[in-house]
C-alpha positions as CSV (number, residue, x, y, z in Angstrom):
1,X,256.8,160.3,-91.8
2,X,256.5,164.1,-91.1
3,X,258.0,163.5,-87.6
4,X,260.9,161.7,-89.2
5,X,261.6,164.5,-91.7
6,X,261.6,167.1,-89.0
7,X,263.8,165.0,-86.8
8,X,266.4,164.5,-89.5
9,X,266.5,168.2,-90.3
10,X,267.0,169.2,-86.7
11,X,269.7,166.6,-86.1
12,X,271.6,167.5,-89.3
13,X,271.5,171.2,-88.5
14,X,273.0,170.5,-85.1
15,X,275.7,168.2,-86.5
16,X,276.7,170.5,-89.2
17,X,276.9,173.4,-86.8
18,X,279.2,171.4,-84.6
19,X,281.6,170.4,-87.3
20,X,284.7,171.7,-85.5
21,X,283.7,170.6,-82.1
22,X,284.5,167.6,-79.9
23,X,284.2,164.9,-82.6
24,X,287.7,165.7,-83.7
25,X,289.4,165.7,-80.2
26,X,292.8,164.0,-80.1
27,X,293.3,161.2,-77.7
28,X,295.0,162.7,-74.6
29,X,298.4,161.2,-73.7
30,X,297.1,159.5,-70.5
31,X,294.6,157.4,-72.4
32,X,295.2,153.7,-71.6
33,X,294.7,151.3,-74.5
34,X,295.7,147.7,-75.1
35,X,299.1,147.2,-76.6
36,X,299.0,148.1,-80.3
37,X,301.8,147.6,-82.8
38,X,301.8,148.7,-86.4
39,X,303.1,146.5,-89.2
40,X,306.5,147.8,-90.4
41,X,306.4,149.8,-93.6
42,X,305.2,147.7,-96.5
43,X,303.4,148.2,-99.8
44,X,299.9,149.5,-99.1
45,X,297.2,147.4,-100.7
46,X,295.1,149.5,-103.1
47,X,291.6,148.3,-103.9
48,X,288.8,150.0,-105.7
49,X,285.4,148.7,-104.8
50,X,281.7,149.6,-105.4
51,X,279.0,149.1,-102.8
52,X,276.3,146.8,-104.3
53,X,272.6,147.6,-104.2
54,X,270.8,146.2,-101.3
55,X,269.2,143.5,-103.5
56,X,272.6,142.0,-104.3
57,X,273.5,141.4,-100.6
58,X,271.9,138.1,-99.6
59,X,270.1,138.2,-96.3
60,X,272.3,136.4,-93.8
61,X,271.1,133.2,-92.1
62,X,270.2,133.2,-88.5
63,X,273.2,133.7,-86.3
64,X,274.6,130.5,-85.0
65,X,276.4,131.0,-81.6
66,X,280.1,130.3,-81.7
67,X,282.7,130.2,-79.0
68,X,284.0,133.7,-78.2
69,X,287.7,134.1,-77.4
70,X,288.5,134.0,-73.7
71,X,291.8,135.7,-73.9
72,X,292.7,139.4,-74.4
73,X,294.7,139.7,-77.6
74,X,297.6,142.1,-78.4
75,X,296.5,144.3,-81.3
76,X,298.1,144.8,-84.7
77,X,297.4,147.7,-87.0
78,X,297.8,148.2,-90.8
79,X,296.7,150.8,-93.3
80,X,294.9,150.2,-96.6
81,X,294.4,152.5,-99.6
82,X,290.8,151.8,-100.6
83,X,288.4,153.8,-102.7
84,X,284.8,153.7,-103.9
85,X,284.8,154.9,-107.5
86,X,286.5,158.3,-107.2
87,X,286.2,158.5,-103.4
88,X,289.5,157.7,-101.6
89,X,289.0,155.8,-98.4
90,X,292.2,155.5,-96.4
91,X,291.3,152.7,-94.0
92,X,293.1,151.7,-90.8
93,X,292.5,148.1,-89.7
94,X,293.1,146.9,-86.1
95,X,293.1,143.1,-85.5
96,X,294.1,140.5,-82.9
97,X,297.7,139.7,-83.4
98,X,300.4,137.3,-82.3
99,X,302.4,138.8,-79.4
100,X,305.7,140.2,-80.6
101,X,304.6,139.7,-84.3
102,X,302.2,142.5,-85.2
103,X,302.1,141.5,-88.9
104,X,300.6,138.1,-88.0
105,X,296.9,137.8,-87.2
106,X,296.2,135.6,-84.2
107,X,294.7,132.2,-84.8
108,X,290.9,132.3,-85.2
109,X,288.0,133.4,-87.3
110,X,286.9,136.9,-86.2
111,X,283.9,139.1,-86.8
112,X,284.4,142.3,-88.7
113,X,283.3,145.7,-87.4
114,X,283.4,148.9,-89.5
115,X,284.0,151.9,-87.3
116,X,283.1,155.4,-88.6
117,X,284.7,158.6,-87.2
118,X,283.1,161.9,-86.4
119,X,283.3,165.2,-88.3
120,X,286.8,166.6,-88.6
121,X,288.2,163.5,-87.0
122,X,290.2,160.5,-88.0
123,X,290.3,156.7,-87.4
124,X,293.3,157.1,-85.2
125,X,291.4,159.4,-82.8
126,X,289.4,156.4,-81.7
127,X,292.2,154.0,-81.2
128,X,291.4,153.7,-77.5
129,X,287.9,152.2,-78.0
130,X,288.8,150.5,-81.3
131,X,291.8,148.7,-79.7
132,X,289.6,147.5,-76.9
133,X,287.2,146.0,-79.4
134,X,290.0,144.4,-81.4
135,X,291.6,143.0,-78.2
136,X,288.4,141.2,-77.4
137,X,288.4,139.2,-80.7
138,X,287.3,141.5,-83.6
139,X,288.8,142.9,-86.7
140,X,288.0,146.6,-86.9
141,X,288.2,148.6,-90.2
142,X,288.0,152.4,-89.8
143,X,287.9,154.5,-93.0
144,X,288.8,158.2,-93.3
145,X,285.8,159.6,-95.2
146,X,286.9,161.8,-98.1
147,X,285.1,165.0,-97.2
148,X,284.7,164.9,-93.4
149,X,288.0,163.6,-92.0
150,X,290.4,166.0,-90.2
151,X,292.7,166.5,-93.1
152,X,290.1,166.7,-95.9
153,X,291.1,169.0,-98.7
154,X,287.4,169.8,-99.5
155,X,285.6,169.6,-96.1
156,X,281.9,169.1,-96.6
157,X,279.8,167.9,-93.6
158,X,276.8,167.4,-95.9
159,X,278.7,164.5,-97.5
160,X,277.6,162.4,-94.5
161,X,274.7,161.1,-96.7
162,X,277.3,159.4,-98.9
163,X,279.2,157.7,-96.1
164,X,277.0,154.6,-95.5
165,X,277.8,153.5,-99.1
166,X,281.5,154.1,-98.4
167,X,281.3,152.0,-95.2
168,X,279.6,149.2,-97.2
169,X,282.4,149.4,-99.8
170,X,285.0,149.1,-97.0
171,X,283.3,146.0,-95.7
172,X,283.4,144.5,-99.2
173,X,287.1,145.3,-99.7
174,X,288.2,144.0,-96.3
175,X,286.2,140.8,-96.7
176,X,287.9,140.4,-100.1
177,X,291.3,140.6,-98.4
178,X,290.1,137.9,-96.0
179,X,289.8,135.6,-98.9
180,X,293.0,136.6,-100.7
181,X,295.8,134.1,-100.5
182,X,298.9,135.6,-98.9
183,X,297.1,138.5,-97.2
184,X,297.6,138.7,-93.4
185,X,293.8,138.5,-93.0
186,X,293.4,135.5,-95.3
187,X,291.3,132.9,-93.5
188,X,290.7,135.1,-90.4
189,X,287.4,136.9,-91.2
190,X,283.9,135.5,-90.6
191,X,281.9,137.1,-93.4
192,X,278.7,136.1,-91.7
193,X,279.3,138.2,-88.6
194,X,279.5,141.9,-89.6
195,X,278.9,144.8,-87.2
196,X,279.1,148.6,-87.5
197,X,279.9,151.3,-85.0
198,X,280.5,155.0,-85.1
199,X,280.7,158.3,-83.1
200,X,278.9,161.6,-83.8
201,X,278.8,161.9,-87.6
202,X,280.0,158.3,-87.6
203,X,276.9,157.4,-85.6
204,X,274.8,159.0,-88.3
205,X,276.8,157.0,-90.9
206,X,276.1,153.8,-88.9
207,X,272.4,154.5,-88.8
208,X,272.5,154.9,-92.6
209,X,273.7,151.3,-92.8
210,X,270.4,150.3,-91.1
211,X,267.9,152.6,-92.7
212,X,268.1,154.2,-96.2
213,X,271.3,152.7,-97.4
214,X,270.7,149.4,-95.6
215,X,273.6,146.9,-95.8
216,X,271.9,143.6,-94.9
217,X,275.3,142.1,-94.0
218,X,275.4,144.3,-90.9
219,X,274.0,142.2,-88.0
220,X,274.4,144.7,-85.1
221,X,275.3,148.3,-84.6
222,X,276.6,150.7,-82.0
223,X,275.6,154.4,-82.3
224,X,277.6,156.7,-80.1
225,X,276.2,160.2,-79.8
226,X,274.6,159.9,-83.2
227,X,271.2,160.0,-84.8
228,X,269.3,159.1,-88.0
229,X,270.0,160.1,-91.6
230,X,266.4,159.2,-92.4
231,X,265.0,156.5,-94.7
232,X,263.1,153.4,-93.9
233,X,264.5,150.6,-91.9
234,X,264.9,147.3,-93.9
235,X,265.2,143.8,-92.7
236,X,267.0,141.8,-91.5
237,X,266.6,143.1,-88.0
238,X,269.8,144.2,-86.4
239,X,270.1,144.9,-82.6
240,X,271.4,148.4,-81.9
241,X,273.2,149.8,-78.8
242,X,272.9,153.6,-78.4
243,X,275.5,155.4,-76.2
244,X,274.8,159.0,-75.4
245,X,275.7,161.6,-72.7
246,X,272.7,163.3,-71.3
247,X,274.6,166.7,-71.3
248,X,275.7,166.4,-74.9
249,X,275.6,169.9,-76.4
250,X,276.7,168.8,-79.9
251,X,274.2,166.1,-80.8
252,X,271.4,166.7,-78.2
253,X,270.5,163.8,-75.9
254,X,266.8,164.2,-76.9
255,X,267.7,163.6,-80.6
256,X,269.5,160.4,-79.7
257,X,266.5,159.3,-77.7
258,X,264.2,160.1,-80.7
259,X,266.3,158.1,-83.0
260,X,266.3,155.2,-80.5
261,X,262.5,155.3,-80.5
262,X,262.4,155.0,-84.3
263,X,264.4,151.7,-84.4
264,X,261.9,148.8,-84.8
265,X,264.3,146.1,-83.7
266,X,265.8,144.9,-80.3
267,X,267.7,147.8,-78.9
268,X,269.4,149.2,-75.8
269,X,270.3,152.7,-74.6
270,X,273.3,153.4,-72.4
271,X,273.0,156.9,-70.9
272,X,276.2,158.5,-69.6
273,X,274.9,160.6,-66.7
274,X,276.3,164.1,-67.0
275,X,278.2,163.0,-70.0
276,X,279.2,165.4,-72.8
277,X,279.6,164.6,-76.5
278,X,282.8,162.6,-76.3
279,X,284.6,162.7,-73.0
280,X,283.6,159.2,-72.1
281,X,285.5,158.0,-75.1
282,X,288.7,159.9,-74.5
283,X,289.1,160.5,-70.7
284,X,290.1,157.9,-68.2
285,X,287.5,157.1,-65.5
286,X,284.6,154.9,-64.6
287,X,282.4,156.3,-67.4
288,X,284.9,155.4,-70.1
289,X,285.5,152.0,-68.6
290,X,281.7,151.3,-68.4
291,X,281.2,152.4,-72.0
292,X,284.0,150.3,-73.3
293,X,282.8,147.2,-71.4
294,X,279.3,147.7,-72.7
295,X,280.3,148.1,-76.3
296,X,282.6,145.1,-76.2
297,X,280.0,142.9,-74.5
298,X,277.2,144.0,-76.8
299,X,279.4,143.1,-79.9
300,X,280.3,139.8,-78.3
301,X,276.7,139.0,-77.5
302,X,275.3,140.0,-80.9
303,X,278.1,138.8,-83.3
304,X,279.5,135.8,-81.4
305,X,276.3,134.9,-79.7
306,X,278.3,134.8,-76.4
307,X,275.8,134.2,-73.5
308,X,278.3,135.3,-70.9
309,X,278.7,138.7,-72.5
310,X,274.9,138.9,-72.8
311,X,274.6,138.2,-69.1
312,X,277.2,140.8,-68.2
313,X,275.8,143.6,-70.4
314,X,272.8,144.8,-68.3
315,X,274.8,144.4,-65.0
316,X,278.0,146.1,-66.0
317,X,276.2,148.9,-67.9
318,X,274.3,150.3,-64.9
319,X,276.7,152.0,-62.5
320,X,275.2,154.2,-59.8
321,X,275.7,157.9,-60.6
322,X,277.7,157.1,-63.7
323,X,275.4,155.4,-66.2
324,X,271.9,154.0,-66.7
325,X,270.8,151.2,-69.0
326,X,267.6,150.1,-70.6
327,X,267.0,147.4,-73.1
328,X,264.6,145.4,-75.3
329,X,267.4,143.0,-76.2
330,X,266.7,139.3,-75.4
331,X,269.1,139.4,-72.5
332,X,269.2,137.2,-69.5
333,X,267.6,138.6,-66.3
334,X,270.0,140.6,-64.2
335,X,271.8,138.5,-61.7
336,X,275.3,137.4,-60.6
337,X,277.8,137.9,-63.3
338,X,281.5,138.2,-63.9
339,X,283.0,141.3,-62.4
340,X,284.9,143.7,-64.7
341,X,288.2,142.2,-63.5
342,X,286.9,138.7,-64.5
343,X,285.5,139.7,-67.8
344,X,287.5,138.7,-70.9
345,X,287.0,142.2,-72.3
346,X,287.9,144.1,-69.1
347,X,291.7,144.3,-69.6
348,X,291.1,145.6,-73.1
349,X,289.1,148.5,-71.8
350,X,290.4,151.9,-70.6
351,X,291.7,151.8,-67.0
352,X,290.4,153.9,-64.2
353,X,292.5,156.7,-62.8
């Protein structure tokens, strides 16, 4: 316990000191993303929700594998005006859409992933990776947290500790829309398949959904250049993928590794060799391609139960001189697998230069 308290203090000190750093980088103009179209101007749904105590979320049943989409979807985008009590949570939602009709969600029942931004950043800054996830068959909801987003009137990085409850409230609100007659998401969300992901401060927020402010609906998580907010891990077990550059000077690599060591569940660690805090999310190249493929395949494996994605993950994630990969996930042994060009998620990932 003493080790954990020290770890949290060191991590939070580093994150707060880096509040104005790379977490808020804009996406460069050459960033390649799947086709994304916004719904034309319409009334913005306004919902106020409250995250329930852990005891009120029923523990989900064992995941039953379902058929994962084989195609790469075009992606639609809409904006919601959500709030948790007096905390405004402008939320951008990306989803598989019908080609040429961004307001219509593609046929299918899709898992929901809540994506959390870094300090002084915004949901739109991560469109490159979020669009790749949505194009592979997921609905992604990304809130702008009230005191840490780029345009916050009262910026306060210490408010990170309140963000896991915000993320839970966003999950509740979006699931509610998925059961609301007439809403574009109506009938398109699988409430039994919920994931979480986030970068930097958003990675800490994601960890908070697993320990401390555990949301038992979250079945799997991706922590990108993040660490722990402290607190005890609570079942049900949720597999976790860590992604971290070993030259990260904002959230040190050693702290990401220490957080990985704390997780008591199946987990994997993708090291970006020579990677900094965020370049592998924003810049074109083999590192960003590999990271995008790994995240998509991890989510497909853990939320759809897709065996092909599980087989690809350890193979595509270890690229000589670019990345290394280790795992305690129940993955198939390394062997022949689909190449990136054959992977359903590959065309949704950033292209190489």
